[in-house]
N, C-alpha and C positions, 0 to 999 in steps of 0.2 A: 628404445625409438624416436619417441616425442622429445625425448632429451638432445636424440643425434640431429632431429630437423632443426634446432634452433640453434646455429653455431654461435662463435664471437659473443657480446656481451649478454646476446639474447639466452643463450645456453647457461650463463653465469647467473639470470635473472633468473631463470627456469630452476637450476639447483638450488638456489639459494630460500625461494619460496617452501621446495619440498622439503631442505633441510629443518628450517624455521617447523613446517608441518609435523612434520619425525618427531623431531625432540619434543613437541608438547604433547603429541600422542601417546609416545613413551614415557611422558610424565603421567597423564590419563591412567595409563595401565598400572602401571607401579601403583599409584594413590588410591585409585577409585576398585581395580581390580585386585591387585597381588595382595596389598597388605588387609583387605578385609576377610579375605581367603586364610589369613594365618592369623585370626583373633586381632588386628590391629587396624579396625575400622576408627576408631575413637580418632586414632593421630590423623587421619585422613578428613575427616569431619572437622577437627579443630583446626586444621589448616588449611582447607577449602578457600575460605576466603581471600586468604593472603596470596594464594596459589593462582586463583584466576584472576585476581588485581595485576599479577607480576605479568601473567600470560596478555592481557589485555595491552601492558604498560608496552611488552616488548611488540605488539605487534604494531601500536600505534607509532612507533620507532622506524621499524621495517617500513611500513607504509609512508610514510613521509621521504623516506630515505628512495623508496625505489618509484613512488608516482603510480602512474598508467592508471589500472583497475583496482592497483591495490587501497587506494584512499577511496576509492567506490565499495568497495569488499567492507572496510570498516564503519562504513556510512552505512551499508547495509544490514551488517551485523550488530550495529547500534541499536536498532530498531528491533532488531528481533527476541523482544522480549518474552515470545514463546518459546524458545529451543536454548536461550542462554541466561546464564545468571546474571543477575544485577549488577555485580561489579564487573563485568566485563561491558554489558551495556553504557552503564553509567561513562566509563572512562573511554569509551570509545566516541561518547555523542560529542566530545567537544572537536571529533576528525575533521577540519576543515579542508575542502576541496580547493585550497591555495597554494600554485607552486612556482618557482620564478617564471617568469618572461622568458619563452624561446626569442633569441635575438631577431629583430624585424625581417634583417635580409633573408633568412628562412622560411618565415612567413609568407615573406612577398614572392619567393622562387615557387613556394606550394601553390601560391594564388594563381600565379600569373598559369602556371601547368594547368590548373584546373579551368579557368575561365577562357584560356587562348587568345589572351591579348596583355600587353604589356597593362602595369599596373596606372601609369600616367595615362592611360588611355579609357582605361575602366573607372577611373576615378579623378577627379581633379585636385584633391589634397585628401591625405590619408595621415591622422596621427602616429608616429612611429614609437610613441609611448601606449602601450595595452592599457585599454580601459579596466579588463578583468583577465587573469590568467589562469585556470585550472587545469586539470592533471588529462581532461581529452583535447581540450581548445583555447583560443583565445580571442578576445575581442578587441578591437579599435575603432577609433571613430574616422569617418571620413565623408567625402563630399563627392556626390553624383558628378560623372561630367554633363557638359550641358548639354547635349546629345539625349544622354539617359534622363536627365533631370526632365528634359522637356518632354520628353515619351510618357515620364510615370509621373511626374508632377510635383514630384520629392527633392530633396535637395541635402538633406542632412538626413546620414544614414550610420549604421553601424555594420560591420563588416567582424562576420566570426567565422575563424579557418582553424580548420583540427590542426593539432601538434602534428610537426613531421615525424611518419614514422609508426604513427598511432596505432596502426592497422596489425603492424607487427607486435606490437607488444601486447595489444590484446591478445591476440590470438596465442603469443607465451603465456600469457596470465591466464586465461581461461583452460589451456591445455593442462598448468600446474592445478590448478582450482580442482578438474574432472579427476585427476589424478589422487590427488586430496580427496575428493568425496567417494571412489573408487575404496579408499583405504578404510573410510569411517564406515563404509555400508558394511566391512565386515566386524567393525567394533558392535558388540551387540549391545553395548550400557549408549552406544550413541543410534545404531538403529532401533531401536526399538522406541525412539521417542523422535525421530526427524529420518527422512527420508531427505539425505546428503546430497546425491546426486539430482533428486528433480529441485534441491533449490538452487545447485550451481547451473542448471538448464532455466530455471527461471531467469536469476541472475544476467545469465548470458544474454535470454530473448531481451531484456530490458537494455543492457548495455551497446547492444550490437542496432537498437533502435534508437538510441541517443546519440551515437556516433552518425548515423544518417541524418543530413542535414535537410535532405530531399522530404523525409518522413516528418521529421521539425517542423517544417515550411508546411505540409500537409495541415498538419495538425492546428498550425496557427490560423490558417484559413478555416479551416472547421471549426476552431471554437468561435471566430470572430462573427463566422455565421449563424452559431447560436446565440449570440447577443445582439444580431444585426436590429438596429433601432430599440436598441434599450440605452438611454443617455447614460447608465449608470458605469458601461465598461465599455472599455477600447482595445485596441489591441494593435501592434505595429503591421504596417503593409509589407508584405515581403516583395521585394524585388526581385522576381524570378528570371531577369534575363542577365543577372549578377550571382545565380545561387544554381551550385551544382550538390553532388554528395558530400564536398570538405570544404565547402564554402557557402555561408549564409548569409545574405543582405537584406539588413531591415531597415525598415524608419526608425529614427530615432527619435525614440519617445521618451528619453530620460526626464523624469522629473521629480517630485519629493517622493524619498522612500516613506512607506505607508508607516513604519513603525521612529519615525521620526517628527514626533508628536511638538517640538517646539516650533519646528518649521511650518508645521501644519496650523498651530495657532497665528503665528507672524503674518499666513495667508487668510486669516478668517475663518479657516475651517476646522470646526468640533470633532477632535479626534474619537468621541463617542460615538456621535452620528456615524463615520466612517466605520469604526467596528461593527456598526448596527447593519450598514449596508455591505460592508465585506464577508458578515457571516451570510446574510441572505444571499450574496451571489454566489459564495461558493457551496451551499446548503441547494442551493437553486440549479448548480451542477450536477451533483450527485442526484438529485431525486426527481430532478426534469430533466434533464439531456443527457444523464448517466454518462456525462462524458466531463471531467473533470480534472483539472490541473493539477497535479499529485505534488509538486514544489514550491508550494506558496510560499516560500520564507520573505523576507523584507527585501532582498535584492532581485526580487522578480516580480513586486507589485508596487506601482507608483500610484501616487495621489497628484494628479492632473487638476488646476485651477480650469474654468472653464465657464464660458458666459453664455452657456446655452440656456433658451430661455425653456426648454423641455428638462433640465436635468436640475441638481441642488447647487449648482455653481462648478461642481467639482466632480470627478469622475475617477473610477479605478481605471489603472491601466496594467494589463498583466503583459510580461514577458519570456521568454524560456520556455516553449513547450516542446521540450526534449521527453521530459516525462510527465506524462497525461495517463491516466487511468478510466476506466469504462467499465460501468457496472452492469452485467447481463439482463437479460429479460428474467431469465430464470430464478435470479435473487431476488427480484424486486418483493414477490413472495415473503422471503423470508425478512428481509428488510421491513417489511409492514409487518408481520407479526411482531420482531422484537422490538421494532422503534413505537410502536404503538405502548407494549408492556416497559418500555424505559421512559416515556414520556408519564405514564400513570405513576410511576414510582412502586410498582407492584412486583416483588420478586416473585408471588407464588406464580403470575401470570409470564414474566421472563422463561421462569424454570418450566411450564407449563408449552409456550411458546418454543424452547428449544426440544423439549422432547416428541411435540408433535411435529415438527417438521425432521427430525432425526438427529439433533445436537448431539445430545447425549446418549452414549454408548445404552443398548439394554440393559448393562448389567450395573451402570454406572448408579452410585448411592447420591441422590442429588438432595439430602435432607441438608446436610452440609451446607452445600452452596445454597440453597431456598433458606436457611438461617444467616449465612453471612450476607447475603442479598437483601434481604428482609430487614435487617438489622443497618445495613450502610443506609437502605433507601429511608430508614425512619430518620435517621441522626442527620445524614448528608442531602440526605436528597432535595434536589429543588435549589441548592446554595448557590449565591453567586461567589464571587471569587474574592469578594472583598469579605465576606461573612465567612468565608473559609480561613482567610488569613488570619482570623480571631481566636480560631480554636486551636486547642492548647495541641503542640506536635506529639507529645505523649499518647494522645488519642487515636491520632491517626498510627503511630507505631503498634499499641496494643490492637488494633484493627488487624494490620496486617501481618502480627504474631498468632492471632488466633487464628486465623485461616490460611495462613500462608501453609501448613502442612497437607492441608486438602489440597490447595492449588498446584503446588510442587508437585504431588503425587500423582497427577494426571500427565498422560502423553499428549503434549501441544504440537502442533507447527502449522502457522499461517499460510496458504500459499502468497505467490508476491502479486496476484491482483489484487487482494484483500488486503495485504500489506501496504497498497500503493493509497487504497481508500483511507486506511487508518492512519496513515504517515499526512495526507491533507486534510481530516478533520481534526487530527490533532495540534496541527501547525496552527489553524484556522483559529481553535479554541484560545490557545496561549495568545494569537496573536492580538484576537481582539480585548481577551482580558489584560495586555499588554496597553491599549489603547485607553481601555475602559474597567477599571478595577472594578466597577459595579456590572460588569457585563454578566446578565444570566443567560450561560447556552440555551437552558431550558426555553426561553422566550424566540429564541434562533429556530429550533426543532420542532415548535408546538407546530404551528402552521401545515407544516408535512406531514405530522403525524396525525393530524386531521384530516389531511386532504388522504392519507393513505389509507385512513379509518374509513373514509368515505368510498373511497375504491374498495374496499374490501366488502362493503356492505352492498355494491353493486354487484359485484361479482358473485355475491352470497344467493342473492337474487336471482341472478341469469343462471347460477347453477342449478338453483333449486327447479327453476325451470324447464331445465334443459330434462332434470332430471326426473322429473313430471313426466316429459312427452316420453319420454325413455319408457318408464313405467307404463303408459296407457298403451305404448305400443306393445311390448311384450306380453302384458294382460291381454290384446285383442288377439294376438296368439296362440297364447295359452292352449285353450280348449282342444284344437286342430293337432297341438304338437302331444298333451297327454293323449288322445285317440289313438295318435301314430303307434305312442309308447306301448300302448294297452296291448295293440295289436300284435305289435312283435312277442311281448311277452309271451301271448296265447298262443303265437305260432314257434315259441320255444327258440327264436332266433337272436335273441338280447342277450349280450353277456357283459359281463362286470369286470373289467380290470383299473383299476384305480392307482396303481403302484407309480405308473408312469405319470399319472395327472398329478399326484402328492408330490413327488419328484419335481415336476416342473412348477407347481406351485410354491412350493420350498424356495427354489431357484430364487424365482419372480418376487418373493419375499424378502430373500435377501438383498437382491441388487433393488428394488425399489427401494430397499431403507438405508442403504450407499447412496444413492444418488441423492436422497432428499438430504442426507446428512452435509452434501455440498451448499445445498438453499440456504440454509441460516447461517454459512460463514459470516456472510456479510452483513448479516443482523446483528451478531453478538460483537462483532468488530465495529460498526457502528456505533454500537450502545456504549462501548469500552470507552471507544475514541472520543465521543462527545463528552463522556464524564470525565476523563484524563485529565484535562485540563483546570477542574473544578472540581472535583472530587477524586485525588490519585488512586485511593486504596480502591475505590469501587469500579475506577476504570481499569484497574489490571486485573482485579477479580474477573470482569465481564469479559478482556481478553482473552483471561487464561481459561475462562469457560469456551469460549469460543474457537478455540482448537480440539476439542474433543472429536468434533464430527469428523474434522480431517483423519483423525487415527481409525475414527468405524469405516471411514470410507475406503481407506489405502488398505484395512487389515480384513475387517472384517468378511469373511468368508475363504480367508488363505487356505490355502490346504484342504478345500473341497471341492467335488467333482457333479 
């Protein structure tokens, strides 16, 4: 059905994706299900690492050859430490979204159809050589026409144009991915650990937003509004007159790439100061604005020298707002509890925070996790990158081996929204460590942890006052209600049937536990992501623990009525 709906090269593409997936599933069934049932589990275990690596390499080749969403799928999977073995994530981490550029004549034709005017009327000049080419679109430098330049006050711009035919390719790729997800849902060894259809839908939602350039333009303006008046941050202005769903025209703000330390020093800019400011700005997006740039890699962040008296002599310029994340208000409580625990380097408090919000399953044994967290905090807590670089790698390996079995035994899965948060914080930490080897992520996090603690104190006082008022009100009504109950007992008109009430209470308790299980996802993810750049074993442990609540939220109560 889906196959028949994609004729020509699209049908071949659809079949190739399904053929690749089916072959890997057959291999999975043979080694992970069949061999253990006939007493040959050791063969599966002994060959697992090599098999996973071969699968990752085959997919890497497939993604590069097909392009389209397949490169995005590979990048997406490379960050799924929660559901995929490290052999796969490590291999896919190097998958770059760089493909051959589309001939300029095709780009020009699409842009003219979208803009409704010839290119030479919309732009005084366009560089026919692509500035950047990716799987979904490519970018060209241009100069606005005199009329548009006079209206906007801009002259030099960059024009981002979708690759011709990408809508059809995206539809085919998503149809194939949904088919594969349906297969995976029927494989118990997979379905027990991950909700594949839900992952595909989350991925699809993110991709559809990314190819809608009107959405990206709106994100750029929202980001600019959040930092209006902040001399540390700037964003390109959107040229709305030359922007559609498939064409995005922005002010050209190209400057020094944030990771070009030689160019920074040549411009008289201290990379260590850039690291500190970048960390402050990124964590401010997460904790203050709850709207953050989810793809802050070096190509999307420039350092622009400036002579403004209100700033440090330079500013950070963000570009590419196709991938943005949000922190819902309901997750801030979870962030508060866990960030405070992580900032305190207290394994016991972190476990308590996870249990309090419902991250850990009621049946989960937290002793091993507490032991792991306490040991990692005691040994590596508070260390900067420079200090960690002198730690014997064998010590990291020993920690990973000691607690790896405990981590892998748990059913984990991160929701896409939290994955974006993890990605942003991990990239931030890595970027800052590259700019300044002595960078300590704790220094960047602690001001926000302190603010969260102050917020928590204020909320506690408010909650106490509200509870006290409620208690007074109840106490005032209590004598009259007791008298009414006694009267009904004397008259024999009162009856007691608590079975329905008990069932409702049990149901509410289960629902409540599942709801709060999601709240602390963000907390553990942020804690783990913050540590990933400076203490990888601890970061991996925290990220692994963060996936327990999803299993509770999704599966707790399944089968109950």
